[in-house]
C-alpha positions, -999 to +999 in steps of 0.1 A: -608-268+001-608-278-036-585-305-048-554-299-069-571-313-100-601-290-095-577-260-090-559-267-123-592-275-141-603-240-133-573-225-150-571-248-181-588-225-206-566-195-198-534-213-188-515-207-221-523-170-220-506-168-185-472-181-197-444-156-200-437-143-235-404-162-240-415-195-225-408-214-257-371-202-256-368-212-220-383-246-227-360-252-256-332-247-232-347-273-209-350-298-238-314-291-249-300-297-214-321-329-212-303-342-243-336-351-261-328-370-293-348-388-320-359-422-310-363-416-273-393-426-252-403-397-230-427-394-200-440-358-196-453-356-160-478-328-153-480-319-189-507-293-183-518-280-216-488-297-233-467-266-232-433-284-235-445-310-260-437-289-292-402-284-279-398-322-273-412-330-307-388-306-324-358-322-308-371-357-315-377-349-352-409-369-350-391-401-341-399-417-307-428-415-283-442-391-257-466-402-229-480-370-213-498-374-180-517-349-157-541-350-129-563-323-145-589-334-171-593-298-181-557-293-188-556-326-209-587-315-228-568-283-239-536-302-247-555-328-267-571-301-288-538-289-302-534-315-329-503-332-318-492-362-338-500-398-329-466-403-312-480-382-283-504-399-260-522-381-232-534-399-200-552-388-168-528-400-141-510-390-109-472-399-110-475-413-075-500-439-088-490-441-125-481-477-135-457-488-163-431-515-167-397-508-152-371-492-175-397-478-200-384-443-206-352-425-216-363-393-200-389-383-175-397-346-177-412-328-147-418-293-160-435-268-136-450-296-115-425-309-089-438-287-060-473-302-065-462-338-058-477-348-024-449-372-016-418-360-035-395-389-023-420-415-034-425-398-068-387-396-074-383-433-064-411-444-088-396-423-116-362-439-110-377-474-117-394-461-148-362-449-164-340-470-186-303-475-176-285-443-184-318-424-183-325-390-168-351-372-147-354-335-155-371-311-131-376-277-145-391-243-136-382-220-165-392-188-147-371-195-117-376-209-081-383-176-064-409-166-090-427-199-087-427-199-049-440-163-048-469-171-072-478-202-051-476-184-018-500-157-030-524-181-047-546-185-016-556-221-026-544-257-025-510-248-040-501-221-013-476-243+004-461-259-027-425-249-030-396-254-053-367-266-031-333-248-032-304-263-049-289-280-019-322-296-008-330-307-044-297-323-048-301-342-015-336-354-025-324-368-058-293-385-043-314-401-015-338-414-042-308-432-059-299-408-087-263-402-097-244-373-114-270-348-100-268-312-112-289-283-102-291-249-118-308-224-095-307-190-112-330-160-106-350-167-138-343-203-145-343-235-124-334-270-136-324-302-118-313-334-135-305-368-120-292-398-139-298-435-135-269-458-134-260-472-168-261-509-175-224-515-167-228-498-133-258-520-125-238-553-129 
């Protein structure tokens, strides 16, 4: 069986053409809910072809930084060809192995990638340490849980068993990992889960 990286490499050049027509509108909704503001430091996990990066940049008004990581060199090649500004840095990395100082990011965005984490609990725990006090992890699937799960189940490849968890399971996973004020939106055509770190006063 091919690896996840090889699977996504094979789709890189046609990935953007496979997105739904209103994907930018849906991603703008994700970014608004995430409370992205100028000056933030953001980690975009599983950036793919950088599909959410323009929405992040618009909300940041060009002030702040975006580190965008992915396991697929092909996806990063396409993303890197889009002429994003210098505040966006792409890196080949797996979130379960990605290393950075604790409390580096205001937001960690996991758009259309969470089902592909091999160890979801480990990934969530690592992300928690990467977030600043009062930071937030955002797990989004703008086309909805059922749609994503159906596509994966019919893929006949390494992603066949990769599933977006239902709201109850997602909330439990986030809370077990140590997040607070967890919220999950699980609508037919839009899925979003957020978990907050404790702020500095709560950590005392």
